C-alpha positions in Angstrom: -20.8 -20.1 -49.7 -19.4 -23.0 -51.6 -20.0 -21.2 -54.9 -17.5 -18.4 -53.9 -13.9 -18.5 -55.0 -11.2 -19.5 -52.5 -9.6 -15.9 -52.3 -13.0 -14.4 -51.5 -13.7 -17.1 -48.9 -10.3 -16.3 -47.3 -11.1 -12.6 -47.1 -14.5 -13.3 -45.5 -12.9 -15.7 -43.0 -10.2 -13.1 -42.1 -12.7 -10.3 -41.8 -14.9 -12.4 -39.5 -11.9 -13.4 -37.4 -10.9 -9.7 -37.1 -14.4 -8.8 -36.1 -14.3 -11.5 -33.4 -11.0 -10.2 -32.1 -12.2 -6.6 -31.8 -15.6 -7.5 -30.4 -14.1 -10.1 -28.0 -11.9 -7.4 -26.4 -15.0 -5.2 -25.9 -17.0 -8.1 -24.5 -14.2 -8.8 -22.0 -13.8 -5.2 -20.9 -17.5 -4.5 -20.6 -18.0 -7.8 -18.7 -15.4 -6.6 -16.2 -17.2 -3.2 -15.9 -20.7 -4.7 -15.5 -19.7 -7.5 -13.1 -17.8 -5.0 -10.9 -20.6 -2.4 -10.8 -23.4 -4.9 -10.4 -21.4 -6.9 -7.9 -21.7 -10.1 -10.0 -18.0 -11.1 -9.8 -18.3 -13.7 -7.0 -21.9 -14.7 -7.7 -23.0 -17.7 -9.7 -24.8 -15.5 -12.2 -21.6 -13.6 -12.7 -19.6 -16.7 -13.4 -22.2 -17.9 -15.9 -22.4 -14.5 -17.6 -18.6 -14.4 -17.9 -18.5 -18.0 -19.4 -21.1 -17.2 -22.0 -19.7 -13.8 -22.9 -16.1 -15.1 -23.4 -17.4 -18.0 -25.5 -19.9 -16.3 -27.8 -17.8 -17.1 -31.0 -17.9 -20.8 -30.1 -21.6 -20.5 -29.3 -22.3 -18.9 -32.7 -20.3 -21.5 -34.6 -21.8 -24.5 -32.8 -25.3 -23.1 -33.3 -24.7 -22.4 -37.0 -23.1 -25.8 -37.6 -25.8 -27.7 -35.7 -28.7 -26.0 -37.6 -27.0 -26.6 -40.9 -26.3 -30.3 -40.2 -22.5 -29.9 -39.9 -22.3 -31.9 -36.7 -18.6 -32.8 -37.3 -17.7 -29.1 -37.4 -19.6 -28.4 -34.2 -18.0 -31.3 -32.3 -14.5 -30.5 -33.7 -14.8 -26.9 -32.7 -15.8 -27.7 -29.2 -13.2 -30.3 -28.5 -10.5 -28.7 -30.6 -11.3 -25.4 -28.9 -10.5 -26.8 -25.5 -7.1 -28.1 -26.7 -6.1 -25.0 -28.4 -7.3 -22.6 -25.7 -5.1 -24.5 -23.3 -2.2 -23.7 -25.6 -3.1 -20.1 -25.3 -1.5 -20.4 -21.8 1.8 -21.1 -23.7 1.4 -17.7 -25.5 0.6 -15.9 -22.3 3.6 -17.5 -20.5 6.1 -16.8 -23.4 5.0 -13.3 -24.4 3.1 -11.9 -21.4 5.0 -12.9 -18.2 7.9 -10.7 -17.2 10.7 -11.7 -14.8 12.4 -15.0 -14.2 9.5 -17.1 -12.9 7.0 -18.6 -15.3 3.2 -18.3 -15.3 2.2 -21.3 -13.2 4.7 -20.4 -10.5 3.2 -17.0 -10.1 -0.4 -18.1 -10.5 -0.2 -21.1 -8.2 -3.5 -21.7 -6.3 -5.4 -24.8 -5.3 -8.6 -23.2 -6.7 -7.0 -23.2 -10.2 -6.1 -26.9 -9.7 -9.8 -27.5 -8.9 -10.8 -25.6 -12.1 -8.4 -27.9 -14.1 -10.0 -30.9 -12.4 -13.5 -29.7 -13.4 -12.3 -29.5 -17.1 -11.0 -33.1 -16.9 -14.3 -34.3 -15.3 -16.4 -32.6 -18.0 -14.2 -34.3 -20.7 -14.6 -37.6 -19.0 -18.4 -37.4 -19.3 -17.8 -36.4 -23.0 -15.9 -39.7 -23.6 -18.6 -41.7 -21.8 -21.4 -40.0 -23.6 -19.9 -40.8 -27.0 -20.3 -44.5 -26.3 -24.0 -44.3 -25.6 -26.6 -45.4 -28.2 -27.8 -42.7 -30.5 -31.4 -43.7 -29.9 -31.4 -42.4 -26.3 -33.1 -39.1 -27.0 -36.3 -37.7 -25.5 -37.6 -34.2 -26.0 -34.5 -33.4 -28.1 -32.3 -34.2 -25.1 -29.8 -37.0 -24.5 -28.3 -38.1 -21.1 -24.7 -37.0 -21.6 -25.2 -33.3 -22.5 -27.7 -32.9 -19.6 -25.3 -34.5 -17.2 -22.5 -32.2 -18.5 -24.7 -29.1 -17.9 -25.5 -30.3 -14.4 -21.9 -31.1 -13.6 -20.8 -27.6 -14.9 -23.3 -25.8 -12.6 -22.3 -28.0 -9.6 -18.6 -27.4 -10.4 -19.2 -23.6 -10.4 -20.9 -23.8 -7.0 -18.0 -25.7 -5.6 -15.5 -23.3 -7.1 -17.5 -20.3 -5.8 -17.2 -21.9 -2.3 -13.5 -22.6 -2.8 -12.9 -19.0 -3.9 -14.1 -17.8 -0.4 -11.5 -20.0 1.3 -10.3 -23.6 1.6 -9.5 -25.5 4.8 -5.8 -25.3 3.9 -2.9 -23.2 4.9 -3.2 -19.7 3.3 -6.6 -20.8 1.9 -4.9 -22.8 -0.8 -2.7 -19.9 -2.0 1.1 -20.5 -2.5 3.2 -18.4 -0.2 4.9 -16.3 -2.9 2.5 -16.1 -5.8 1.0 -12.9 -7.1 0.6 -10.3 -4.4 -2.6 -8.4 -5.5 -5.7 -10.6 -5.2 -7.1 -12.4 -8.2 -9.4 -10.1 -10.3 -7.6 -6.9 -9.5 -7.2 -6.2 -13.2 -11.0 -6.3 -13.6 -11.4 -3.5 -11.0 -8.7 -1.5 -12.9 -10.7 -1.9 -16.1 -13.8 -0.6 -14.3 -11.9 2.3 -12.8 -10.5 3.2 -16.2 -14.1 3.2 -17.7 -15.3 5.4 -14.8 -12.5 7.8 -15.5 -13.6 8.1 -19.1 -17.1 8.7 -18.0 -18.5 5.4 -19.3 -21.9 4.9 -17.7 -23.4 1.5 -16.8 -26.0 1.9 -19.5 -23.4 2.7 -22.1 -21.3 -0.3 -21.0 -24.3 -2.5 -21.4 -25.0 -1.1 -24.8 -21.4 -1.7 -25.9 -21.6 -5.2 -24.5 -24.9 -5.9 -26.5 -23.4 -4.6 -29.7 -20.2 -6.5 -29.3 -22.2 -9.7 -28.5 -24.3 -9.2 -31.7 -21.2 -8.6 -33.8 -19.6 -11.7 -32.4 -22.6 -13.8 -33.1 -22.9 -12.6 -36.7 -19.1 -12.9 -37.3 -19.2 -16.4 -35.8 -21.8 -17.5 -38.3 -19.7 -16.1 -41.2 -16.6 -17.7 -39.8 -18.3 -21.1 -39.7 -19.9 -20.8 -43.2 -16.7 -19.5 -44.9 -14.5 -21.9 -43.0 -16.6 -24.9 -44.0 -16.4 -23.8 -47.6 -12.6 -23.3 -47.4 -12.1 -26.7 -45.8 -14.0 -28.2 -48.8 -11.9 -26.3 -51.3 -8.6 -27.3 -49.8 -9.6 -30.9 -49.1 -9.4 -30.6 -45.3 -11.9 -32.6 -43.3 -14.4 -30.7 -41.2 -13.2 -32.1 -37.9 -9.6 -31.3 -38.7 -10.4 -27.7 -39.8 -12.7 -27.2 -36.8 -10.1 -28.4 -34.4 -7.3 -26.3 -35.7 -7.9 -23.3 -37.9 -11.5 -22.5 -36.7 -10.7 -23.2 -33.1 -7.6 -20.9 -33.3 -9.7 -18.1 -34.8 -12.2 -18.2 -32.0 -9.4 -18.2 -29.4 -8.1 -14.8 -30.5 -10.0 -12.8 -27.8 -8.6 -15.1 -25.1 -5.1 -14.3 -26.3 -5.7 -10.5 -26.2 -7.5 -10.4 -22.9 -5.1 -13.0 -21.3 -2.1 -10.9 -22.3 -3.7 -7.9 -20.7 -4.3 -9.7 -17.5 -0.8 -11.2 -17.3 0.9 -7.9 -18.0 -1.1 -6.3 -15.2 0.1 -9.0 -12.9 -3.2 -10.8 -12.6 -1.8 -14.3 -13.4 -4.5 -16.2 -11.6 -7.3 -14.5 -13.6 -5.6 -15.2 -16.9 -5.3 -19.0 -16.1 -8.8 -19.1 -14.5 -10.3 -17.5 -17.7 -8.8 -20.3 -19.8 -9.9 -23.1 -17.5 -13.3 -21.5 -17.0 -13.9 -21.2 -20.7 -12.7 -24.8 -21.3 -15.1 -26.1 -18.6 -18.0 -24.3 -20.3 -17.3 -25.5 -23.9 -18.7 -29.1 -23.4 -22.0 -27.5 -22.3 -22.4 -26.5 -25.9 -23.1 -30.1 -26.7 -26.5 -29.5 -25.0 -27.1 -26.6 -27.4 -26.0 -28.6 -30.4 -28.3 -31.5 -29.4 -31.3 -29.2 -29.0 -30.8 -27.3 -32.3 -30.0 -30.4 -34.4 -32.6 -32.7 -32.8 -29.9 -35.5 -33.0 -27.8 -37.3 -30.4 -24.6 -35.4 -31.1 -22.1 -37.1 -28.9 -22.7 -40.7 -30.2 -21.8 -39.3 -33.6 -18.3 -38.4 -32.4 -15.5 -39.7 -34.6 -12.2 -41.2 -33.6 -10.6 -37.8 -34.1 -13.1 -36.2 -31.6 -12.2 -38.7 -28.9 -8.5 -38.2 -29.7 -8.9 -34.5 -29.3 -10.7 -35.1 -25.9 -7.8 -37.2 -24.7 -5.3 -34.5 -25.9 -7.2 -31.8 -24.1 -7.2 -33.9 -20.9 -3.4 -34.4 -21.2 -2.7 -30.7 -21.7 -4.9 -29.7 -18.8 -3.2 -32.2 -16.5 0.3 -30.9 -17.5 -0.7 -27.4 -16.3 -2.4 -28.7 -13.2 0.9 -30.4 -12.3 2.7 -27.1 -13.1 0.4 -25.3 -10.6 1.3 -27.8 -8.0 5.0 -28.2 -8.6 5.6 -24.5 -9.6 8.6 -24.6 -12.0 11.0 -21.7 -11.2 13.0 -21.5 -14.3 12.0 -20.4 -17.8 13.2 -22.3 -20.9 12.8 -20.5 -24.2 10.9 -17.7 -22.5 8.4 -20.1 -20.9 8.0 -22.6 -18.0 8.8 -26.2 -18.4 5.1 -27.1 -18.3 4.3 -24.7 -21.1 7.2 -26.1 -23.2 5.8 -29.7 -22.6 2.3 -28.5 -23.6 3.6 -26.9 -26.8 5.5 -30.1 -27.8 2.5 -32.4 -26.9 0.1 -30.2 -28.9 2.4 -30.2 -32.0 2.7 -34.0 -31.7 -1.1 -34.2 -31.1 -1.9 -32.3 -34.3 0.4 -34.5 -36.3 -1.4 -37.5 -34.9 -4.7 -35.9 -35.7 -3.7 -35.4 -39.3 -2.6 -39.1 -39.5 -6.0 -40.2 -38.1 -8.0 -37.9 -40.4 -6.1 -39.0 -43.5 -6.0 -42.7 -42.8 
C-alpha cells in the first residue's frame, strides 16, 4: 500500500479500525451468549475461546506482519498492546464507574491479583527469551515462545481452580466489593439475546462473521498502518506500540464500559488482564509463520515496553490489594498513577526510538 497517498491510507486505516470496533462488540456479545449456553464459562476451553475471540485484531496484525517480514511491527504491537490495554482500565475507571469509590476498590479480589501476577510472569519470560541466541530454532520453534504458551495454559488452570475458591477468608473476595457475582453481565447478555429470539446457531453465525471481518480488517489495519508510519517517518515499533495498539484496543474499551456500567467490575478487569496474559502467546504464532527466532530480534524499545507493561500491571495489582477509596479527577489514585506513568513511558519511548 506504500504507493497510495497519505489521505487514502488514513481513510483505509480509520475504516479498518471502525470495522474492528463494530465486529469486536459482536464478538464479545456472541462469546457471552455461546459460553453461557454451552456452559463454557468456567471451563478451560471457554477461557481459551474468550482469549482468542477478544484478541482477534492482534492475531490478524501479528500474522500479517510476520508473513510480510515486518517483525518489528508484530513485536511492537504485542508488547505495546499490553501496555495500552492496561491503560484501558483508566478509561473504564474515569468514564464507566459510578459513585464515589474507584474501579479497583469495587473489583477487589485475590483472583484478579493472581491474573496480574500471570501477566508479569509471562512478560518475565519475554525478557529472558529476548536474550537467547537467534540460532536456537528447531521445527520453526524456539524455547521462549513454547515456554510462554505452556505457562499461559498452566496459569489458566490455576486461575480456573482459584475461581472455584481459595483457602482464604471469603474465598479471596473483599468484604464490600461488587455484590453480584463476577460474570453476571454475561448472563444478562445471553438473556437479552434469548428475549430477542437469537438462536444458538444464529449466534454462532454472527460470531463467525464478526471473526472473519475482524481478521480482514486487522490485515488492512496493519498494511495501511505500516505505510502511514513510513510516510510520516515514524518507526515501526513506535507506531505499533501506540497508534496501532490503540486501534486494536477499541473493542476492549466498548465491552469494558458495558461491563462496568452493569456493575460487573471484576469481569471488566479480568478481561483486560486475561487479554494481556494471552498476547505474549502470539510470539509462538509469529515464530511459526516467519520461520525466525522473533524474540531475539527484540529491540531496546521492545524491552522498554515490556518493563512499562510490568510496571503498569503492578500498580493495578497494588490497587486491588490496597483498594483506594477516593477518586481524584474522576478516577482512583492507581489509575491516575498509571496514566502519568504511561505518558512518561511514551515520552521515553520516543526518546529511545529517535536517538
